[in-house]
C-alpha positions in Angstrom: 313.3 256.5 -139.7 317.1 256.6 -139.7 319.3 256.1 -136.7 320.1 259.8 -136.1 316.4 260.8 -136.3 315.5 257.9 -134.0 318.0 258.9 -131.3 317.1 262.6 -131.6 313.4 262.0 -131.4 313.7 259.5 -128.6 316.0 261.8 -126.6 313.6 264.7 -127.0 310.6 262.7 -125.9 312.5 261.3 -122.9 313.6 264.8 -121.9 310.0 266.1 -122.0 308.8 263.2 -119.8 311.8 263.2 -117.5 313.2 259.8 -118.5 316.9 258.9 -118.8 318.5 259.8 -122.2 321.8 257.9 -122.0 322.1 255.4 -124.8 325.3 253.3 -124.8 327.4 253.0 -127.9 327.2 249.2 -127.7 323.6 249.2 -128.9 324.5 250.9 -132.2 325.1 249.0 -135.4 323.4 245.7 -136.1 321.3 245.9 -133.0 320.9 249.7 -132.9 317.7 251.0 -131.3 316.1 251.5 -134.7 316.6 247.8 -135.4 315.6 246.4 -132.0 312.2 246.0 -130.4 312.0 248.3 -127.5 310.1 246.9 -124.6 308.4 248.1 -121.4 308.0 245.5 -118.7 304.8 246.0 -116.7 304.9 244.0 -113.5 308.1 242.9 -111.9 306.9 240.4 -109.3 307.9 236.7 -109.2 307.0 235.9 -112.8 308.0 239.2 -114.3 311.3 239.6 -112.5 312.2 236.0 -112.8 311.3 234.1 -116.0 310.0 237.0 -118.1 313.0 239.3 -117.5 315.9 236.9 -116.7 314.8 233.6 -117.9 315.1 230.2 -116.2 317.0 226.9 -116.4 314.9 223.8 -116.9 317.4 221.3 -115.6 315.4 218.1 -116.1 315.4 218.6 -119.9 318.7 220.5 -120.0 317.1 223.6 -121.5 317.4 227.3 -120.9 314.3 229.5 -121.2 315.6 232.9 -122.3 314.2 236.0 -120.7 313.8 239.3 -122.5 317.3 240.4 -121.4 318.8 237.5 -123.3 317.2 238.3 -126.6 319.6 240.6 -128.6 316.8 241.8 -130.8 315.0 243.3 -127.8 315.9 246.3 -125.6 314.2 246.9 -122.3 313.7 250.6 -121.9 311.4 250.7 -118.9 310.2 248.6 -115.9 307.1 249.2 -113.9 305.6 248.0 -110.7 303.2 249.4 -108.0 305.7 248.1 -105.5 308.7 250.5 -105.9 311.1 248.0 -104.2 310.3 245.4 -106.8 310.6 247.9 -109.6 314.0 249.0 -108.3 315.2 245.4 -108.3 314.2 245.0 -111.9 315.8 248.3 -113.0 319.0 247.3 -111.3 319.1 243.9 -113.1 318.4 245.5 -116.5 321.1 248.2 -116.2 323.6 245.7 -114.8 323.0 243.4 -117.8 323.4 246.1 -120.4 326.5 247.4 -118.6 328.4 244.1 -119.1 329.6 245.1 -122.5 330.6 248.6 -121.4 333.5 248.4 -118.9 333.9 251.6 -116.9 330.8 253.2 -118.5 327.7 251.9 -116.8 324.4 251.9 -118.7 321.7 254.0 -117.0 319.0 253.9 -119.7 316.2 252.0 -118.1 313.6 254.1 -116.4 311.4 252.9 -113.5 307.7 253.6 -113.0 304.9 252.8 -110.5 302.2 253.9 -113.0 301.9 251.7 -116.1 300.2 254.5 -118.0 303.5 256.3 -118.2 305.0 253.4 -120.1 302.0 253.1 -122.5 302.3 256.9 -123.2 305.9 256.6 -124.3 306.5 256.9 -128.1 309.9 255.2 -127.9 308.5 251.9 -126.7 307.3 249.4 -129.3 305.9 246.6 -127.1 304.9 245.8 -123.6 305.2 242.6 -121.5 302.3 242.5 -119.0 303.2 240.4 -115.9 300.7 241.8 -113.4 297.9 240.1 -111.3 295.3 238.5 -113.5 292.5 241.1 -113.0 294.8 243.8 -114.5 295.6 242.0 -117.7 292.6 243.1 -119.9 292.5 246.8 -118.9 296.3 247.2 -119.4 296.4 245.2 -122.7 293.5 247.2 -124.2 295.1 250.5 -123.2 298.4 249.3 -124.8 296.6 248.2 -127.9 294.9 251.6 -128.3 298.4 253.2 -128.0 299.6 250.8 -130.8 301.9 248.9 -128.5 302.4 245.2 -129.4 301.3 243.1 -126.4 302.6 240.0 -124.8 300.4 239.2 -121.8 300.7 236.7 -119.0 298.2 234.0 -118.5 295.5 233.6 -117.4 294.4 236.3 -119.8 291.1 237.5 -118.2 288.7 237.2 -115.4 285.6 236.4 -117.6 284.6 235.2 -121.0 283.1 238.6 -121.9 286.2 240.4 -120.8 288.5 238.1 -122.8 286.4 238.7 -125.9 286.6 242.4 -125.4 290.4 242.1 -125.4 290.5 240.0 -128.5 288.3 242.5 -130.4 290.5 245.4 -129.3 293.6 243.5 -130.5 292.0 243.0 -133.9 290.8 246.6 -134.1 294.2 248.1 -133.6 296.1 245.5 -135.6 299.0 244.9 -133.2 301.2 241.8 -132.8 300.0 239.9 -129.8 300.9 236.8 -127.7 299.7 234.8 -124.7 302.8 234.4 -122.7 302.7 230.7 -121.9 306.0 228.8 -122.0 304.3 225.3 -122.3 304.0 225.5 -126.0 307.8 225.9 -126.3 308.8 223.1 -123.9 309.7 220.0 -125.9 308.0 217.3 -123.7 304.8 219.3 -123.8 304.7 220.1 -127.5 306.2 216.7 -128.5 303.1 215.1 -127.0 300.9 217.5 -129.0 302.9 216.7 -132.1 302.5 213.0 -131.7 298.7 213.2 -131.0 298.1 215.5 -133.9 300.1 213.2 -136.2 297.9 210.2 -135.2 300.5 208.2 -133.3 297.9 207.1 -130.7 295.1 206.8 -133.3 292.0 208.8 -132.9 292.1 211.0 -129.7 289.4 209.9 -127.3 290.2 211.3 -123.9 292.4 213.9 -122.1 292.9 213.6 -118.4 294.5 216.5 -116.5 295.5 216.7 -112.9 296.4 220.0 -111.2 298.8 220.5 -108.3 297.3 220.8 -104.8 296.8 224.2 -103.1 298.0 225.2 -99.6 295.4 225.4 -97.0 293.1 228.4 -97.3 294.1 231.4 -95.2 291.4 232.8 -92.9 290.3 236.5 -92.9 293.1 238.7 -91.7 293.4 241.8 -89.6 293.9 245.1 -91.4 297.5 246.2 -91.8 299.3 249.5 -92.6 300.1 249.8 -96.3 303.9 249.5 -96.9 305.5 252.7 -97.9 306.9 251.0 -101.1 303.4 250.0 -102.3 300.9 252.2 -104.2 298.0 250.2 -102.9 295.3 252.2 -104.6 296.9 251.5 -108.0 297.4 247.9 -107.1 293.6 247.6 -106.5 292.9 249.5 -109.7 289.7 248.3 -111.2 288.6 246.3 -108.1 286.6 247.6 -105.1 288.5 249.1 -102.2 289.2 246.8 -99.3 291.7 247.3 -96.4 295.2 246.2 -97.0 296.7 242.9 -95.7 299.8 241.3 -97.3 297.9 238.0 -97.5 295.7 239.6 -100.1 298.6 241.1 -102.1 302.1 239.7 -101.9 304.9 239.2 -99.4 306.9 242.5 -99.2 310.6 242.3 -100.1 310.3 238.8 -101.6 310.5 237.8 -105.3 310.4 234.1 -104.9 307.1 233.2 -103.1 303.9 232.8 -105.1 301.8 235.9 -104.7 298.9 235.7 -102.2 296.4 237.3 -104.6 296.4 234.1 -106.7 294.1 232.5 -104.2 291.6 235.4 -103.8 288.8 235.1 -106.3 288.5 238.9 -106.7 291.9 239.0 -108.3 292.4 235.5 -109.8 290.4 232.2 -110.2 292.6 229.6 -108.6 294.2 226.5 -110.0 291.6 225.8 -112.6 292.8 229.0 -114.3 296.4 229.2 -113.1 297.3 225.7 -114.4 294.3 225.5 -116.7 296.0 228.2 -118.8 298.7 225.7 -119.5 297.0 222.3 -119.7 293.8 223.3 -121.4 296.0 225.1 -124.0 297.9 221.8 -124.6 294.6 219.8 -124.8 293.0 222.3 -127.2 296.1 222.2 -129.4 296.3 218.4 -129.4 292.6 218.3 -130.2 292.9 220.8 -133.0 290.3 222.9 -131.3 292.3 225.9 -130.2 289.9 228.4 -131.8 286.8 226.7 -130.5 286.0 224.7 -127.4 283.9 222.0 -125.7 280.1 221.8 -126.1 279.2 220.5 -122.6 280.6 220.9 -119.1 279.8 219.7 -115.6 281.7 219.6 -112.3 281.9 220.2 -108.6 284.4 221.9 -106.3 284.8 223.5 -102.8 284.7 227.2 -102.2 286.4 228.1 -98.9 284.7 230.8 -96.7 287.9 232.6 -96.0 290.3 235.3 -97.4 291.8 232.7 -99.8 288.5 231.7 -101.3 289.4 230.4 -104.8 287.9 227.0 -105.7 289.8 224.0 -104.5 289.4 220.2 -104.7 287.5 220.2 -107.9 286.6 217.7 -110.6 285.3 219.0 -114.0 284.3 217.1 -117.2 284.2 218.6 -120.7 282.9 217.0 -123.9 283.7 218.1 -127.4 281.5 217.8 -130.5 284.1 215.4 -132.0 283.5 213.0 -129.1 286.6 213.8 -127.1 286.1 213.9 -123.3 288.4 216.0 -121.2 288.5 215.7 -117.4 290.5 217.8 -114.9 290.8 217.4 -111.1 292.6 218.8 -108.1 292.9 217.0 -104.8 294.8 217.8 -101.6 297.7 215.6 -102.8 297.5 215.8 -106.6 300.4 216.6 -108.8 300.4 218.2 -112.3 300.2 216.0 -115.4 298.3 215.4 -118.6 297.4 212.1 -120.3 296.2 211.7 -123.9 294.3 208.5 -124.7 293.6 207.4 -128.2 292.2 204.4 -130.0 295.7 202.9 -130.4 297.5 204.0 -127.2 298.3 206.7 -124.7 300.9 209.5 -124.0 301.5 211.0 -120.6 303.5 214.1 -119.7 304.3 214.2 -116.0 304.6 217.7 -114.5 306.6 220.7 -115.8 308.8 220.9 -117.9 307.7 217.3 -118.0 308.8 213.7 -118.6 307.0 212.1 -121.5 306.0 208.4 -121.6 303.8 206.3 -123.8 302.0 203.0 -124.0 304.5 201.9 -126.5 308.1 203.3 -126.6 308.0 203.3 -130.4 305.4 206.1 -130.3 308.0 208.5 -128.8 310.6 207.5 -131.4 308.3 208.3 -134.3 309.4 211.2 -136.5 307.1 213.6 -138.4 306.6 212.6 -142.0 306.0 214.8 -145.0 303.1 217.2 -144.3 302.9 216.3 -140.6 303.2 218.7 -137.7 306.8 219.2 -136.6 307.2 221.3 -133.4 310.8 220.3 -132.7 312.2 223.8 -133.6 309.6 225.9 -131.8 311.0 229.2 -130.5 310.8 230.0 -126.8 307.9 232.3 -125.8 309.7 235.6 -125.6 311.8 235.0 -128.7 308.6 234.1 -130.6 307.0 237.4 -129.5 310.0 239.6 -130.4 310.5 237.8 -133.8 306.8 238.2 -134.6 307.0 242.0 -133.8 310.2 242.3 -136.0 308.6 240.5 -139.0 305.0 241.4 -138.4 303.9 237.8 -138.3 301.5 235.8 -136.2 302.8 234.5 -132.9 302.6 230.8 -131.8 299.9 231.6 -129.3 297.8 234.7 -130.2 295.5 236.2 -127.6 292.5 234.7 -129.3 294.0 231.2 -128.5 294.8 232.3 -124.9 291.2 233.6 -124.6 289.7 230.3 -125.8 292.0 228.4 -123.4 291.0 230.4 -120.3 287.3 230.4 -121.3 287.5 226.6 -120.7 288.6 227.3 -117.1 285.9 229.9 -116.7 283.0 227.8 -117.9 284.3 225.0 -115.7 284.2 227.3 -112.8 280.7 228.4 -113.6 279.6 224.7 -113.9 280.9 224.1 -110.4 279.3 227.3 -109.0 275.9 226.4 -110.4 276.1 222.6 -109.8 274.6 222.0 -113.2 275.5 220.2 -116.5 275.8 223.1 -119.0 275.5 223.1 -122.8 278.2 225.5 -124.2 278.1 227.1 -127.6 281.7 227.9 -128.5 280.8 229.9 -131.5 278.4 232.2 -129.7 280.3 231.9 -126.4 277.1 231.4 -124.5 275.4 228.6 -122.5 272.3 227.3 -124.3 269.1 228.0 -122.5 270.6 229.0 -119.1 270.3 232.7 -118.3 271.7 232.3 -114.8 274.9 230.7 -116.0 275.2 233.3 -118.8 275.0 236.1 -116.2 278.3 234.7 -114.8 280.1 235.2 -118.1 280.5 238.9 -117.4 283.5 240.5 -115.8 283.5 241.1 -112.0 282.3 244.4 -110.7 284.8 247.2 -111.5 285.4 250.7 -110.3 284.0 253.0 -112.9 287.2 254.8 -113.7 288.7 251.5 -115.0 285.7 250.2 -116.9 286.7 249.8 -120.6 
């Protein structure tokens, strides 16, 4: 499609659906719309509005994580959030950014939506960035795949092993470019540790020890509250059963910095074992060269608060792999994030995020990749990797299959804690061996029929 046809068809489609049609002259030429990846941002809360849209500075390693706005090969055409105030903030930031190169002629080409289906229906959008609460990830991503939209989806990817597998099958069926949106793979201290382990600098990997950050105290059940006028609460609930509104179940109104409250309600998320597990289990799987598989045994224990914030806390889980590697993870009231890799000839530890890397011998950290060894020093940042993959039709650094395998580890660990049993896991079949009760917990949570996929 040439530039004239692209603009005419996009304008006609926009007019029919009531979207803005102004296209600034500054986007013509090398980065014309026909050459750029057009993006719809679904979810403009803390993560979507902050890191995914605008990027972030990682001061401890003097690095800048570019958001979608900073990638010249991408053009954000639409933003969406069930909270219209949040959506309006994102729209304002997008249009202000694209107006910088047009003095006296402000850009007004970003549309705002409360209903994500309007973005998925648009023919002029190539890709979507899904930054919503966890329980929405799979329904939205599958709908986007059916519409042939390329998908980058926030982690944790799913709410169950079965649900995650459904997503991966849909991605394969519709043949779209896909990425799990996790920045850990792009952060040098994190991928440097993986590189060193994979290249044998600590000998044979034997053990991975992970600590997750502590959680705030659980919040008790709350009184019902009026739904804020800016929030489409029914659409926020979406596939989940109706319950009365309280902001401690959803998010703090008119605030884009606080962690959302839904992260600690097990109907909508699965707590720290998934929130941070999506990062650290990914690193461990990568270092163990098992990112398309998983452990074969799991056992653990944890606490389940009887309150509104009821996600598992204060847990300890042990996983074992067929190659003999043991992985442990724990959270305590005072724990801080970190990951330690222990091998037959030493250890490597990455403290926190973005992380400070240390080793049993400083010479380990000074080692350079040799011929044929893994070199991750020039890894693209997460958003840039996704956009470049869409432009060149290549595989991303972390496809949804990998993200699914990662979060499956969180989910089988949670099930081990729920059942209080040592469980045998078959990563090929994605089933527990000989335990029907545990297998029953692999299914997605109860959903409203209109959102069952």
